[in-house]
C-alpha positions in Angstrom: 7.6 -12.2 3.0 5.5 -9.5 4.6 4.8 -11.0 8.1 3.3 -8.5 10.4 6.1 -9.3 13.4 8.6 -7.1 11.5 9.2 -3.5 11.9 7.1 -1.3 9.6 7.9 2.1 8.4 6.6 5.0 6.2 8.8 7.1 3.8 9.0 10.6 4.1 7.1 10.9 1.0 4.3 9.0 2.2 3.9 10.6 5.6 3.8 13.9 4.0 1.1 12.8 1.5 -1.0 10.4 3.3 -2.9 10.5 6.7 -1.8 7.9 9.6 -4.8 6.2 9.4 -4.4 5.4 5.7 -1.0 4.4 6.1 -2.4 2.0 8.9 -5.0 0.8 6.4 -2.3 -0.6 4.0 -0.9 -2.5 6.8 -4.3 -4.0 7.4 -5.0 -4.7 3.6 -1.4 -6.4 3.6 -2.3 -8.5 6.9 -5.9 -9.1 6.6 -6.5 -9.4 2.7 -3.4 -10.2 0.8 -1.2 -12.8 3.2 -2.5 -16.2 2.1 -4.4 -15.4 -0.7 -1.5 -14.1 -2.9 2.0 -15.0 -3.9 3.7 -11.7 -2.5 7.2 -10.8 -3.7 9.4 -8.4 -2.4 7.7 -5.2 -3.3 3.7 -5.0 -3.2 2.3 -2.3 -5.8 -0.9 -0.5 -5.2 -2.6 2.3 -7.2 -4.6 4.7 -5.4 -8.0 5.5 -7.1 -11.3 7.2 -6.6 -14.2 5.1 -6.5 -17.3 7.0 -5.8 -15.7 9.9 -3.7 -13.8 7.2 -1.3 -10.2 5.8 -1.6 -9.8 2.2 -3.2 -6.1 0.6 -3.3 -5.9 -1.5 -6.2 -3.1 -4.4 -5.8 -1.2 -5.0 -9.1 0.6 -8.0 -9.9 2.7 -7.5 -13.3 1.2 -4.5 -13.9 -2.4 -6.1 -13.8 -4.9 -4.9 -11.0 -5.7 -8.5 -9.5 -7.8 -7.0 -6.5 -9.4 -3.9 -5.3 -10.0 -2.7 -1.6 -12.6 0.2 -0.9 -11.9 2.1 2.1 -14.1 4.4 4.1 -11.8 7.3 3.6 -12.8 10.3 1.6 -10.6 10.4 -1.9 -8.3 13.4 -2.4 -6.8 14.6 -5.2 -3.5 15.4 -3.5 -2.9 11.7 -2.9 -0.2 9.7 -4.7 -1.6 7.8 -7.8 0.5 5.0 -6.6 2.8 3.6 -3.8 4.9 0.4 -3.2 5.5 -1.8 -0.2 9.1 -3.0 0.2 10.0 -5.9 2.3 13.8 -6.4 2.6 13.8 -9.3 4.9 14.3 -7.6 8.1 11.7 -4.8 8.0 9.2 -3.4 5.4 8.6 0.4 4.4 5.7 2.0 2.3 7.0 4.2 0.0 6.5 6.4 -3.2 7.7 4.7 -6.3 9.9 7.7 -7.3 11.8 7.2 -3.7 12.9 3.7 -5.0 15.9 2.0 -3.0 
């Protein structure tokens, strides 16, 4: 799951709520911080939080935060509270939970 050689997409809701460089940061975190460190299922769940006015991604497993990743990006109240990254085995998509498949 979540191998970086598969096509990757962002849903309409994500594209309309996060800048492209933050979407790229999600893929970076998966490839460089989660792969090989955690057992990843078909869905990765992140909460987006404000940490000292910067965006932090909280990685959840079974509704518990198991890792947090600070970013250099300023936090905005307009960001979604959470997002999912779904891997169907052939492609991957970042999406809002309300856009569930």
